[in-house]
Structures are given as C-alpha cells and as structure tokens.
BADOVEX-601667 format. One line per 10 residues: number of its first residue (from 1); for each residue x, y, z of C-alpha. Coordinates in steps of 0.1 Angstrom, whole numbers, always signed. Last residue first. Layout:
! BADOVEX-601667
NUM = X Y Z | ...
This chain:
! BADOVEX-601667
607 = +287 +385 +291 | +256 +411 +305 | +268 +414 +339 | +255 +393 +371 | +225 +384 +382 | +200 +352 +367 | +171 +348 +393 | +143 +344 +365 | +118 +362 +351 | +131 +369 +319
597 = +150 +347 +299 | +140 +350 +265 | +163 +347 +237 | +147 +348 +199 | +170 +351 +169 | +196 +325 +180 | +218 +312 +144 | +247 +323 +167 | +248 +303 +195 | +286 +307 +204
587 = +280 +336 +225 | +251 +320 +249 | +284 +304 +258 | +294 +331 +281 | +270 +320 +306 | +245 +344 +319 | +248 +344 +357 | +239 +323 +387 | +198 +312 +386 | +169 +297 +374
577 = +144 +300 +387 | +112 +301 +360 | +93 +324 +339 | +110 +325 +308 | +132 +297 +297 | +124 +305 +258 | +150 +299 +230 | +143 +301 +193 | +169 +295 +168 | +191 +266 +184
567 = +216 +251 +151 | +242 +258 +176 | +232 +236 +205 | +266 +227 +216 | +260 +256 +245 | +234 +239 +260 | +258 +215 +275 | +273 +245 +298 | +240 +238 +320 | +223 +266 +328
557 = +220 +268 +367 | +197 +255 +391 | +158 +258 +393 | +134 +249 +366 | +93 +253 +382 | +79 +255 +348 | +67 +289 +326 | +84 +287 +297 | +106 +258 +286 | +105 +263 +251
547 = +135 +248 +230 | +135 +254 +195 | +159 +246 +164 | +174 +216 +181 | +193 +192 +159 | +225 +193 +184 | +203 +174 +211 | +231 +162 +229 | +234 +194 +249 | +199 +181 +263
537 = +220 +152 +288 | +231 +177 +314 | +201 +179 +327 | +177 +210 +334 | +177 +214 +367 | +147 +209 +390 | +110 +214 +380 | +84 +206 +358 | +50 +219 +363 | +39 +228 +331
527 = +34 +257 +309 | +64 +251 +282 | +71 +218 +277 | +81 +226 +234 | +112 +207 +221 | +112 +214 +185 | +142 +203 +159 | +145 +168 +180 | +163 +140 +156 | +189 +134 +190
517 = +160 +120 +210 | +188 +105 +235 | +188 +138 +255 | +156 +134 +268 | +168 +102 +284 | +180 +124 +313 | +145 +130 +323 | +133 +167 +324 | +120 +164 +366 | +85 +158 +376
507 = +49 +171 +364 | +28 +175 +339 | -1 +201 +341 | -6 +209 +307 | +3 +238 +283 | +30 +227 +268 | +33 +190 +256 | +51 +197 +219 | +75 +172 +209 | +90 +181 +172
497 = +111 +159 +153 | +108 +127 +169 | +129 +100 +156 | +140 +88 +186 | +109 +78 +203 | +125 +53 +224 | +132 +73 +252 | +92 +80 +258 | +95 +45 +272 | +106 +61 +304
487 = +70 +76 +311 | +67 +114 +312 | +52 +126 +344 | +17 +128 +354 | -2 +152 +339 | -27 +155 +309 | -54 +185 +308 | -48 +192 +272 | -29 +228 +250 | -2 +207 +240
477 = -5 +165 +227 | +16 +175 +197 | +37 +143 +189 | +59 +147 +152 | +81 +123 +135 | +64 +94 +149 | +83 +60 +136 | +90 +45 +172 | +51 +44 +183 | +56 +19 +206
467 = +68 +43 +233 | +34 +56 +233 | +23 +23 +254 | +33 +41 +283 | +2 +57 +287 | +8 +94 +289 | -12 +106 +321 | -54 +115 +323 | -70 +144 +308 | -79 +156 +272
457 = -104 +183 +270 | -88 +194 +233 | -67 +221 +227 | -40 +195 +207 | -49 +162 +198 | -19 +158 +170 | -4 +125 +160 | +21 +125 +128 | +45 +94 +116 | +22 +67 +123
447 = +32 +32 +114 | +35 +15 +155 | -4 +22 +155 | -12 +1 +180 | +6 +21 +208 | -21 +42 +210 | -46 +14 +219 | -39 +22 +257 | -62 +52 +256 | -51 +88 +264
437 = -78 +96 +285 | -113 +115 +284 | -122 +148 +265 | -122 +156 +223 | -136 +188 +222 | -117 +199 +188 | -87 +219 +181 | -62 +191 +175 | -77 +157 +155 | -50 +154 +130
427 = -40 +117 +130 | -12 +104 +98 | +2 +68 +94 | -28 +48 +101 | -25 +15 +84 | -34 +2 +121 | -69 +12 +123 | -75 -13 +149 | -70 +7 +176 | -92 +36 +166
417 = -123 +13 +173 | -112 +22 +211 | -131 +51 +206 | -113 +87 +216 | -136 +100 +241 | -171 +125 +234 | -167 +157 +213 | -162 +170 +174 | -161 +210 +173 | -143 +216 +146
407 = -107 +226 +138 | -89 +196 +129 | -103 +164 +116 | -75 +146 +97 | -70 +112 +92 | -39 +99 +63 | -38 +63 +64 | -72 +47 +59 | -68 +9 +46 | -93 -5 +76
397 = -119 +21 +74 | -141 -1 +90 | -138 +21 +127 | -148 +51 +106 | -184 +31 +105 | -182 +37 +143 | -190 +72 +144 | -162 +97 +159 | -189 +121 +186 | -209 +151 +171
387 = -202 +178 +153 | -192 +200 +122 | -179 +228 +118 | -154 +233 +91 | -113 +232 +96 | -107 +197 +88 | -125 +168 +69 | -100 +154 +53 | -97 +118 +47 | -69 +99 +27
377 = -66 +61 +28 | -104 +52 +14 | -110 +16 -3 | -137 +3 +20 | -161 +32 +21 | -190 +13 +32 | -217 +37 +26 | -226 +49 +60 | -242 +50 +92 | -244 +71 +122
367 = -238 +101 +104 | -210 +128 +115 | -235 +161 +130 | -239 +192 +111 | -216 +220 +95 | -199 +225 +65 | -181 +259 +61 | -155 +245 +35 | -122 +248 +56 | -115 +206 +43
357 = -136 +190 +21 | -107 +163 +12 | -117 +129 +3 | -91 +105 -12 | -89 +67 -24 | -128 +64 -37 | -128 +31 -53 | -157 +16 -36 | -168 -21 -49 | -195 -20 -48
347 = -215 +17 -53 | -224 +44 -35 | -203 +72 -47 | -207 +101 -22 | -240 +121 -20 | -245 +104 +11 | -212 +122 +26 | -225 +154 +11 | -257 +152 +28 | -248 +141 +65
337 = -219 +166 +64 | -243 +198 +56 | -230 +221 +32 | -223 +258 +29 | -204 +280 +5 | -182 +256 -7 | -149 +259 -23 | -119 +262 +5 | -112 +220 -2 | -126 +201 -23
327 = -107 +172 -38 | -121 +138 -49 | -94 +113 -57 | -110 +71 -64 | -139 +80 -87 | -144 +52 -105 | -184 +43 -96 | -195 +79 -102 | -229 +73 -97 | -234 +82 -64
317 = -221 +119 -70 | -252 +136 -65 | -260 +171 -76 | -263 +203 -57 | -228 +207 -46 | -226 +242 -37 | -197 +270 -49 | -182 +297 -41 | -174 +333 -51 | -193 +357 -27
307 = -181 +342 +4 | -145 +348 -11 | -116 +319 +2 | -84 +320 -16 | -66 +284 -24 | -94 +264 -40 | -107 +235 -43 | -120 +221 -74 | -104 +186 -81 | -120 +154 -93
297 = -100 +120 -103 | -113 +90 -117 | -141 +102 -135 | -152 +73 -164 | -189 +81 -148 | -195 +119 -163 | -232 +113 -157 | -236 +130 -122 | -215 +161 -135 | -243 +168 -163
287 = -264 +184 -131 | -238 +213 -128 | -222 +224 -98 | -238 +252 -85 | -222 +281 -82 | -185 +294 -88 | -155 +291 -107 | -124 +309 -89 | -101 +285 -110 | -79 +277 -76
277 = -78 +235 -87 | -97 +229 -116 | -81 +195 -119 | -104 +169 -142 | -90 +132 -148 | -110 +105 -161 | -133 +124 -188 | -146 +99 -212 | -182 +118 -212 | -168 +153 -224
267 = -199 +169 -222 | -188 +190 -193 | -159 +206 -206 | -176 +234 -222 | -179 +253 -189 | -209 +272 -182 | -219 +252 -153 | -191 +264 -128 | -200 +304 -133 | -173 +329 -139
257 = -143 +334 -124 | -119 +321 -147 | -84 +324 -127 | -61 +301 -141 | -41 +281 -115 | -62 +247 -123 | -72 +242 -159 | -58 +204 -163 | -81 +179 -184 | -72 +143 -190
247 = -90 +117 -206 | -102 +139 -242 | -111 +108 -267 | -143 +129 -276 | -123 +160 -280 | -146 +170 -310 | -174 +188 -296 | -194 +206 -321 | -208 +243 -316 | -185 +252 -294
237 = -196 +276 -270 | -170 +298 -246 | -176 +292 -211 | -140 +283 -201 | -126 +315 -193 | -96 +341 -181 | -62 +319 -192 | -33 +332 -172 | -16 +298 -186 | -13 +283 -147
227 = -20 +246 -158 | -31 +238 -194 | -30 +204 -195 | -46 +190 -222 | -45 +142 -224 | -64 +125 -248 | -62 +146 -280 | -73 +128 -310 | -96 +152 -320 | -72 +181 -326
217 = -97 +210 -336 | -112 +214 -299 | -77 +228 -291 | -79 +258 -311 | -117 +266 -303 | -113 +262 -261 | -80 +283 -270 | -103 +313 -284 | -91 +343 -262 | -55 +336 -268
207 = -38 +366 -250 | -41 +353 -217 | -16 +321 -229 | +9 +327 -208 | +30 +292 -205 | +28 +280 -173 | +16 +246 -186 | +16 +240 -224 | +12 +201 -218 | +0 +182 -251
197 = -7 +145 -252 | -23 +125 -278 | -16 +146 -307 | -19 +129 -344 | -37 +157 -360 | -10 +184 -353 | -21 +210 -376 | -46 +228 -357 | -19 +232 -336 | -7 +264 -355
187 = -41 +280 -346 | -29 +285 -309 | -18 +325 -316 | -9 +349 -286 | +15 +329 -272 | +40 +330 -239 | +71 +320 -226 | +87 +332 -195 | +105 +302 -184 | +93 +265 -201
177 = +70 +256 -173 | +58 +229 -195 | +65 +225 -236 | +54 +192 -234 | +42 +176 -266 | +33 +143 -275 | +18 +123 -306 | +39 +150 -333 | +31 +138 -370 | +29 +171 -378
167 = +54 +190 -364 | +53 +219 -389 | +29 +235 -365 | +64 +234 -346 | +68 +262 -363 | +44 +285 -345 | +74 +292 -323 | +63 +297 -285 | +72 +335 -278 | +98 +348 -259
157 = +116 +331 -227 | +133 +299 -221 | +143 +287 -187 | +134 +246 -195 | +116 +231 -172 | +97 +212 -201 | +114 +208 -237 | +98 +176 -244 | +90 +168 -280 | +79 +132 -292
147 = +65 +123 -326 | +93 +136 -346 | +97 +126 -379 | +96 +160 -395 | +128 +176 -377 | +122 +210 -394 | +98 +228 -362 | +130 +223 -341 | +143 +253 -363 | +122 +279 -346
137 = +145 +272 -315 | +127 +280 -281 | +144 +314 -271 | +168 +324 -251 | +190 +338 -273 | +223 +336 -266 | +217 +298 -257 | +187 +280 -238 | +200 +248 -231 | +195 +250 -194
127 = +178 +214 -188 | +151 +205 -167 | +136 +190 -205 | +156 +179 -234 | +135 +150 -245 | +141 +142 -286 | +119 +112 -299 | +112 +104 -335 | +143 +112 -352 | +147 +100 -385
117 = +163 +128 -399 | +188 +129 -378 | +210 +162 -395 | +184 +186 -382 | +199 +179 -350 | +236 +199 -358 | +211 +232 -355 | +227 +228 -322 | +206 +236 -292 | +223 +260 -266
107 = +248 +256 -235 | +240 +245 -200 | +230 +210 -189 | +216 +205 -152 | +231 +207 -117 | +221 +174 -106 | +191 +171 -87 | +193 +162 -46 | +190 +129 -34 | +221 +130 -11
97 = +241 +104 -33 | +234 +126 -61 | +207 +130 -81 | +204 +125 -122 | +166 +143 -136 | +181 +160 -159 | +168 +146 -193 | +185 +136 -221 | +168 +110 -242 | +175 +116 -280
87 = +153 +88 -302 | +154 +73 -332 | +188 +75 -346 | +197 +56 -378 | +215 +23 -373 | +198 +5 -403 | +179 -26 -386 | +186 -18 -348 | +175 +18 -352 | +187 +36 -330
77 = +188 +50 -294 | +209 +76 -276 | +210 +91 -240 | +245 +73 -234 | +264 +67 -264 | +261 +29 -277 | +243 +44 -311 | +274 +68 -314 | +292 +40 -328 | +326 +52 -320
67 = +335 +37 -293 | +377 +31 -297 | +375 +66 -306 | +353 +97 -310 | +336 +105 -277 | +298 +105 -266 | +302 +88 -233 | +305 +118 -209 | +273 +128 -226 | +249 +130 -196
57 = +281 +138 -174 | +255 +149 -142 | +273 +178 -146 | +273 +188 -181 | +287 +225 -188 | +290 +245 -222 | +274 +221 -245 | +271 +233 -280 | +301 +209 -286 | +282 +184 -281
47 = +256 +191 -306 | +287 +189 -329 | +297 +154 -318 | +258 +145 -326 | +256 +162 -358 | +293 +141 -364 | +275 +105 -350 | +244 +114 -376 | +267 +113 -406 | +287 +83 -395
37 = +256 +63 -393 | +252 +42 -364 | +261 +4 -363 | +234 -17 -372 | +226 -43 -343 | +241 -73 -334 | +260 -63 -304 | +233 -41 -290 | +218 -7 -299 | +201 +8 -279
27 = +159 +5 -279 | +138 +21 -299 | +96 +24 -283 | +71 +8 -297 | +47 +25 -312 | +12 +31 -292 | +21 +64 -279 | +12 +84 -254 | -4 +68 -230 | -9 +97 -195
17 = +6 +95 -166 | -23 +100 -137 | +7 +88 -111 | +24 +120 -116 | -7 +146 -114 | -14 +125 -78 | +25 +129 -67 | +15 +170 -67 | -20 +164 -50 | -10 +141 -20
7 = -11 +108 -21 | +19 +95 -20 | +25 +108 +14 | +1 +88 +24 | +20 +59 +18 | +12 +37 -8 | +1 -2 +1
C-alpha cells in the first residue's frame, strides 16, 4: 500500500501518467545491431560542442575513438535495422548521493540536430539549453519525423514558435514551465492531428481568447494540460465538441471567475481526470456531473476564500463508480456533512481513495451510518463546523492512512475502534472537544509519523504504550489537561523531530533520556509543572532549532552543555527559578533569533 505522502496532489499528478503512443519505443543498439550512421554521429558531436557544462555527465560517453558507434552512447537510441538515430533522451533527472537533483546541462541546442532526419523522440527537459537568444529554437519545427518533443522546465523566454505546427507527426508535445514564454495564437496546433498529449502549463496564454476552439481542432487528444496559463474563461460555446477522446484535463491556477456550470467541458463523457484547482469558478455544480461516470479524479479546491464566489454541490455523485480522488477544499459556500457524505459514490466495490472536504463551512453531525468506503486511504474534514462523536463506521476504514478532523467541534472520547486502524500514518484531531484519557491502544498504531491532539480536553497520564510509536516524527498534545510524569518508554521515540507537550499539568524533572531524542528540532514543554535542574544530556540535541520551557519550576544554573546547541534559533526559559549568571556560551549560539530569560533569578553582567 502506498504511504499517505504518495496521495498528495503533486504526486497524484505524476500517478496519472498518460498513454502517449502506441508505436514501439526504440532501444539502444546491441552487439548485433547496425552501427550508427557517420553523418549522424558527427551531428551528435556537434551538438555536444554546444554544451558548456554537463555536471551529470550525460554526454560523457559521446567520444570519438574506440567507441565510434554512437548507438552505444548514453541517451542515444537507434534503429537496430538501419542504425539511424531515433531517440535522444537527455532529461536531467540524475541525483547526487543526498538525493538532490544534479545541476542541469548548460549551453544551446545545436542546429546539427537537423541531420538526424529519422529522429522520432527528443527529450531535453529540465536542462538549461537556451543559448544566447534564450528562445525556443524555430528550427525544431523542421524535424518532420518527431513524434515526441519534451522541452519542459527549460528557462526559455519569448514567443512559442508557430513553426512547431509543422511537426505533423507529433503525438506528445510538452512545453510546460518553459520559463517566461507566451503565445498570442494557438491556431498552429490544429496541424497536429495525431497529438495525444499536449502540455503548455506555465505558458502565458492570456491573449489567446479562443483557446477552447483551438484545442477542439485535435480530436485525437487524450491529455490536455493548461494549468497556470493566465487563461480568463472556460465558458466559450463550441458548436461541435471534437474532443471525444479526452481523458485528462488540467486547468488549475487560471482565474475564470464565472459560473462552473457554463464551462464547455462538462459534455466530455470519457474524462477521467478533471483538475480545476484555484480557478475561481462558482455556483452550483452542473447536473451533467452525475453522468461523467468515467471520472477518477475531480479537484475543485481553492487557495483563496471569497464568500461571493463559492460552489454548491447540488448534484449527486453516487453514480461515479470510478471516482478515486475527490478534492473540494475551501470551495463550498455551505453544506451539511451528512448530506455531503450521502452524495458520495455508492457503488460496490467503492473505489474512493482520497476525500478532502476541508475549510468549507460544513456543519452538522457526523452520520451514524455510512455506505462502506472500503478503499478510503485519505480523509480530510478539517476546519469546518462538524459536531457529534466519532462514529463507528470510521472504524471500518481499515485502509486509512491519513485522518484529519482538526478545527471542528467533535466531542466525546477517543473510541476503541481507533486502535484497529493500524495502517494510520497521520492523525490530526486538534482543536476539537475530545475529552477523556489517552487510551493504551495508541501504542498499536505503530505506523504513525504524525499525531496531534492539541487543544482538546484530554486528561489522565501519558500511557507507557506511547513508547511503541517509534516511527513518530511529530507528537503534539499541547493545550490539554494531561498530568503525571513523562513515561520512560518515550526514550524510544528517537525519530521525533517535534515534541510539544506545552500547556498541560505534567510534572517531574526533565528526564536525562531526553538527550537520546537526537532528531528533535523543536521541544515544547512550556506551561507545565516541571521542576529540578535541566539535565546536562540536553546538550546532545544538536539538531534542536526551538526550545521552550517557559513557565515551569526549573531551578539551578544553565548547564554548559546547552552551548553545543548551535542550530538553536528560539530559546525561551522565562518565568522559572533559574539562577546564576548569564553564561558565556550564549555567544556560541550564532543562529539564535529569539532569547527570553526574563522572570528568573539570573544576576551579574551581560557577557
């Protein structure tokens, strides 16, 4: 099963990789294959001369001498039969030992590529081959056999050349996020009658008012990505819809600001992936939505909030049996949680994997009964006005990895069925009205890396079973009424990066074993009843960036080991009983931005 991180939107886009071509992909030559054509070898070497920097060594094998067969060079694929170069795959995707992307190739795209008359596939993406002109080369439009052209994530500028319309055999064209590029006319794409995939995301198309008519001229199109293109409307009237094969449509981050029901694309019945994130569309969803039974992904979330420009989900999604990903965040004018959940697909098997309804003014009580969402892995109902107790049907979501209910009015105790959701990796039920103690079943959720119950009414002591959550990176139980001492079992939480227990009634000394939590970046124990001296072992927390022990009963002098916390940016030890003088090691904390030591018994001079 995928981790919850794999279900976030950027990864979702990658998961929806389109089918681009039906022809077989050429392979690099073997010993029995025809050697490359000398003219084409020379063309490749001329291309290499235009490269001034190649940190990843993509062209390191492109050498004259003992290996004259260019079909054996890295990134070069040839026909086994003729030796002609069919494919150049020079995308910058190499990583260093730390997993960081190696710097791209720098230089220019040489016109010598025109000698590769049989070239079908050209991928130079994520490099910096802009040359002195900085523009997308017009001569690429003369590579008449090209079926695949990818120049994405290259820092070009200027106008997208209409000469690309001469590539009449193209099946895939990806010019997404090619720097500061723009286009005032898309009529040239009508010549690309075999095109299956078109991605112009990030290109400024604000001057192209008839863009739906232009793309409608390509009936073969299966994937259309025009996100972040400064488009201003999607309500043009198309007398005849030719895009009957379209399966994926991305229009996110364009500001249309008109009724969602007036959009032209609701008639495309084969759509599987429709992404309208941050488009300013408003009003009721059209009734046609209920007939789009091929939909697998629907994203209509917004980043901004304008009550006069909100959506209402007035149509049922019950028949969308293929729906897997539904994102409607910060979009709805209002909604009742029971009615919204009732409108979800009611099919067997239920395929819904991701449901995001956060920040939507949703009210009402969570229903006692629900159609079984047996495939659900990601549930986000945060920042609404939902009330009631956690219902039993949630205990049957046995594939759930991500659960966020924060910022609501949910009450009651943490139910026992939660301990059965052993696939959970992320739980956030902060800022609610949960009461009672932390149950021992918490220790069963050994896959958890994020656990937050902050600002509830939780009482009792921290159960020793919490020490079994060895995958935890964040534990936030601040703003409750927890008492008792820190259990020794918590010394096992060595993966913790943030531990916040502030605003409780926890007592006892700060234990020596806190120094074993060496991954900690933030430790918050403020507004509790800790007493005694700070342990010398705290100096082992060399990754610590924030330390807050404000308003406790800490006494004694500051241990010299704290001078080893050179990553510390925030230090608050105010309102305690610390004595002695200000230590000289404070001067070693060169990253420190906030220091608060007031309301103690510190004396002497400033060092």
